[in-house]
C-alpha positions as CSV (number, residue, x, y, z in Angstrom):
1,M,-17.0,21.8,-6.5
2,S,-17.7,20.2,-10.1
3,K,-18.9,16.4,-10.1
4,G,-15.5,15.9,-12.2
5,M,-13.3,17.5,-9.8
6,A,-14.7,16.0,-7.0
7,Q,-13.7,12.3,-8.9
8,T,-10.2,14.2,-9.6
9,I,-9.7,14.5,-6.5
10,A,-11.1,11.2,-5.2
11,K,-8.9,9.5,-7.9
12,A,-5.6,11.5,-6.3
13,S,-6.8,10.4,-2.8
14,V,-6.3,6.7,-3.7
15,I,-3.4,7.3,-5.6
16,L,-1.8,9.0,-3.1
17,E,-2.5,6.5,-0.2
18,A,-1.3,3.6,-3.4
19,I,1.8,5.4,-3.1
20,A,2.1,5.4,0.5
21,T,1.0,2.1,1.0
22,A,3.9,1.1,-1.8
23,L,6.1,3.1,0.6
24,E,5.2,1.2,3.5
25,V,6.4,-1.7,1.7
26,I,10.0,-0.9,0.7
27,E,10.6,0.5,4.7
28,K,9.0,-3.2,5.7
29,L,11.6,-5.1,3.4
30,S,14.3,-3.1,4.4
31,A,13.5,-3.7,7.9
32,L,13.8,-7.4,6.9
33,F,17.3,-7.1,5.0
34,T,19.3,-4.9,6.9
35,K,18.5,-6.1,10.7
36,E,20.2,-9.5,11.8
37,S,17.2,-11.3,13.0
38,S,15.4,-14.6,14.6
39,Y,13.2,-16.3,12.5
40,E,10.7,-15.7,14.0
41,K,11.0,-12.3,14.0
42,T,11.9,-12.5,9.7
43,Y,8.2,-14.4,9.8
44,E,6.7,-11.6,11.4
45,N,8.0,-9.1,8.4
46,L,7.0,-11.3,6.0
47,V,3.2,-11.5,7.5
48,K,3.2,-7.6,7.4
49,I,4.5,-7.1,4.4
50,N,1.6,-9.8,3.0
51,Q,-0.6,-7.6,4.4
52,V,0.6,-4.4,3.3
53,L,0.6,-6.2,0.1
54,S,-3.1,-7.2,0.0
55,D,-4.1,-3.9,1.4
56,T,-2.4,-2.6,-1.8
57,V,-4.2,-4.6,-3.9
58,S,-7.6,-3.6,-2.5
59,I,-6.6,-0.2,-3.2
60,Y,-6.0,-0.5,-7.0
61,K,-9.2,-2.3,-7.0
62,K,-10.8,0.5,-5.4
63,L,-9.3,2.9,-7.9
64,L,-10.3,0.7,-10.5
65,E,-14.3,1.2,-9.5
66,T,-13.3,4.8,-9.8
67,E,-12.3,4.7,-13.2
68,A,-15.2,2.5,-14.4
């Protein structure tokens, strides 16, 4: 496998990971607004969403590093 092909596969993997994370964010937001939950449950969902967004930022940073 050539170096360029390996880099392309690595970038595609990072992109797919970012897409999966974005879908997870959408799922959590949907759960937040479709369920009638207490303030505690809402807070827990917001904490989870914050973690997912933090993970997404990390993924994008990895992607930018591979393009440099």
